[in-house]
N, C-alpha and C positions, 0 to 999 in steps of 0.2 A: 564586808560581809558580798558584797558584790561574787569576788571568786571566790566566795560558798558556796552559793548558790548554785553556781558553773558549775564547779566538781560536784556536786551533790547531783546534778541533771548527767555530767557526765560521767562520774563512778555507778550511782547508784539506782540511775533508770533503767531497767527494763521496759525497753517501747518497743513497741508493734512494726514487723516488720514484714518486707512484702518480697517474700524471695522467687515463689515462683514464677515465670511464666504459662501461660495458658496455652495450653493447645486445646484446637476442636479438631473433636475425633467425627467419622464419616453420617457417625447420629446429630443433629441440633435439639437440643431442647428449646421446649414453649417454657414460657414463663420462667415461674422464681425456680433458679437453682441452688440447691443448699450446695455445693462442693464451692461456688462462687463465696459465699459470704467468710469475713475477713475477725479474726476474735481477738485482742490484746487489748494493748494497755502496758501502763504503767505500773510497779511495787518499788518503792526505795522507803530505806529505813540511815537514818541520819541518828548520832546520840554523842555528846560531847555536851561543849559551849555553846552548839548549832545543833539544834532537834529537829529532824524533820522527819517526820511519815509521811508517804505520799500514797493515797489507791486510787488508778484515773483510768477506767478500762475504757474503750473503743471496738466500736462496732461497725462493722459496713461491707461491702460487699465490689466488684475485683463486675466491674462491668459489660466492661473488653481487654484485649491484652493491655491497651492502652490505660485506659479506664477507672477508677477509682474511688469509693467513695462511703463517707459515714459522719457517725457523731460518737461524741467523746463526752463523759464527765471527766470533772477535776476533785478531787480531795485530797484535805490537806492542812498538815497541823503542823507549827514549826515553833521554834523558841529557839531566842538567839541571847545568852545573858556576855554582856563586857566588866571586866574587869581592869586594876586598874593594881597596882604593891600587890594582888592577891586578894584584893575587898572590892567586893560585886556592886558596881556604879549603875549597869541599867541590865533590867532582865524583860526582853520584848516578845508579847505572843503573839501568833494569825493564825486563825483558821482561814482556810480557801477553799468556795463548794460551788463550781460553776460546772458553764459543759460549750459548747459549741458543735459544729459540721467540720469537716475536712474530706478533702481532692488531692486526690494523689494524677499526675500522666506519667505515661514509664515512653519515653520520648526511646530507648532502649530496654530488654526484659531485667535488666538492673538496676539500673539508675532513674529515679522517678523526681521527679519534680511537687514540692508539699505546699499546699497552702489553705491555715485553718483559721476561720471567725475565731471568735467566742469572747464571751463573758464571763467575768467571778466575781464572786461577791467575801470581797471579806471582810475579815472581821480582828482590830485589832490592839491587844493594852499594849503598853509602855509601862515601866515601872523605874523612877529612878530614884536608887537609892545616894543618901544625906550626907555628910560626914557624922553627924549628928546622932544618928540612928534614925532619922525620920526617911520617908517615903511621899513620893508621890505620882498618885496611877491618872496613867490617861484612856480613854479610849475614842475607836476612836470605829465606823462600819460605812463600807462604800463598795462600788460596785468599779470594774474596771476593766475596755475594754480591747482583746488586743489584737493583733493581726500579724500569725507564723506564719512566715516562709521559707523558703529555704528546698535541702534537696539533697540527695540520700541514694545509697549504694543497700540492694540484698540480697545475698548468697542462700538456697538453699543446701538444705545440710542432708534430705530426706524428709520423703514421703512428703507432705504439704508444711512441713514444720521449713522455717528459716528465721538466719540474724539477718542484724542491716545497722546499719549508724546514721543515720543522719545530720541533720550541720540550717538548722533558724534562727529566726533573727526578725523579734518583736517588729513589725516598723513603724505605725503607730504610737510609739514610745511613749507612753502615757508614766511621768515620774513615780504613779504610784505603782504601776505593772510588778503584779511577779516577777518578770521577768527581768529588772531592768533592764538599763543598756545596754547589753550582749548578745551573745553568739548565747545562741541552747545547741547542745552537746545531747542527743539521745544514739545509743546503742542497747539492743537486748533481743530479745528474742519471738514470733510469734509463728502462728495457724492461721494456712487459710490463703496461701499470694500463687 
């Protein structure tokens, strides 16, 4: 299941990407500058024995050519079905809702270091099917902190649109974390870079 989650995040997630280097012109903006807003997030869909639907928007602000920060929201639904000899042995369903803040430092215009503390609320139902057509259902609700740390690369594709990739790791490593104990791969498109 851990490998499926890694594949899901790598193949099905559209993640915010910071792609353009801010150059200031001779006029300086005082106060809030809408051109420095960052909009993006992730949308992912996977169906089959492993199903995952992920809608996780992010919004932020580019404070300078070196620093950007913002907030994110996580919303996911998932289901995993285990089979033995063609028969269902277990079905796990979960919902995740949470969020946090994120920050990026750009040592070079196309490279960034990313940090994202967040807290997710997880509701999980596991149903175990016995051989004599009986089943048992176990329910649990819990909260899990995560601290994602990593780096990434961005490339502008025109205007304020860019593509990027990042590799993150949950350094807290709570055994109930939705990120498990592996690398998190994200790739995608974003606006406001």
